[in-house]
Structures are given as structure tokens and as C-alpha cells.
C-alpha positions, 0 to 999 in steps of 0.5 A: 500500500502506497500512502499519499498525503493530501495537503489540506486541512480543509475537511470538505475538500478531503472528503470530496477527494476520498469520494472521488478516489473511490475504488479507482486505486486500491493500492493507494491510501490517501492520508490527511495532512497535519503539518504547518500551513504553507504561505500561498504566495503564488500568482496562479493556481499552479504555483499555489498547488505546488507550494502546498504539495512541496510543503507536505512532501517535505514535512511528511516524506511522503508523496503529496497531492495538493489542489488549488481551486477557485471560481473565475467569472468571465466579466470580472477578468477571471476573478476571484480566481486564486483569491476565491477563499479570501474574496471578502477579506476574511479567509474561509468566510464562505457566506461573505465571499459568496454574498460579495460576489453576488453583489458585484454581479447584481447589475450583470445580465444573465447572458453575461454571467459566464464563469467556471470553476478551476482546480489545479492538482499537483503531485510531488514525489520526493526525489521526483519531478512534480506532475501538475494538471488542470480541471475546468468546470464551465457554467454561470453565476445564479442570482441567489444561492440555492441548494444545501449539498455543496460548500463555498461558491457551489450554491451560486454556480450553475454548471453548463447543461444543468438548470440547478446549482452545484449545491443542488446536484446529488453529491455523486453527480457533482463528484462525477462532473466537477472541476476536481473530478476532471483534474483527478481524471487527468492525474489518475495515470500518475497516481496509478503509476505510483501505486503500481510502483509501490506494489512492485517494491 
């Protein structure tokens, strides 16, 4: 069994990863990270994901998987982007972040409310080259929050092909479609290679 540390203290995110992982990689165990929080001073999702993964790998000596994700609104030039978690000025105040974004888009017509969730995953294996992948979930911004199944900006994000928000989707359906699911699908070959190499050692 190969252990991979998930470089987050975010319980929602850890649970989502466990659900997405499912039975895809029986030879790989995702473990939670209890080390120091790194300073996320990158200027892109990729830089911040690598900062987190490298910190966790150095602290634990294990391969580390980290994600940096956020919501990007077209009419706002891709903002909040990497500032999604602190958009209202307070880290982790999801309700305030969501309300501020809705207020900023109050006068924007429905046709111009395009947005996407982005997730960047970085896998850092001690002594190896990092792997970085991207997952994008296109959609638009609703006018009011709806649904109780999600977190963060899920209640105001309507994925393309749906007339409900991400927070109104069944969790299994969301986990099959989301930006994180898409990024995970892209990094699965690298994780599978890691698990197979561990099984051979």
C-alpha cells in the first residue's frame, strides 16, 4: 500500500477527494495532512498547488497531492480566481465571499454571467519531478444561492447543461462532473503509476 498525503486541512475538500478516489486505486491510501500551513504566495493556481504539495512532501516524506481551486467569472477578468477563499477579506468566510460576489454581479445580465470553476492538482514525489494538471468546470453565476449539498461558491454556480446549482446536484453527480473530478481524471495515470510502483517494491 502506497500512502499519499493530501495537503489540506480543509475537511470538505478531503472528503470530496476520498469520494472521488473511490475504488479507482486500491493500492493507494490517501492520508490527511497535519503539518504547518504553507504561505500561498503564488500568482496562479499552479504555483499555489505546488507550494502546498512541496510543503507536505517535505514535512511528511511522503508523496503529496495538493489542489488549488477557485471560481473565475468571465466579466470580472477571471476573478476571484486564486483569491476565491479570501474574496471578502476574511479567509474561509464562505457566506461573505459568496454574498460579495453576488453583489458585484447584481447589475450583470444573465447572458453575461459566464464563469467556471478551476482546480489545479499537483503531485510531488520526493526525489521526483512534480506532475501538475488542470480541471475546468464551465457554467454561470445564479442570482441567489440555492441548494444545501455543496460548500463555498457551489450554491451560486450553475454548471453548463444543468438548470440547478452545484449545491443542488446529488453529491455523486457533482463528484462525477466537477472541476476536481476532471483534474483527478487527468492525474489518475500518475497516481496509478505510483501505486503500481509501490506494489512492485
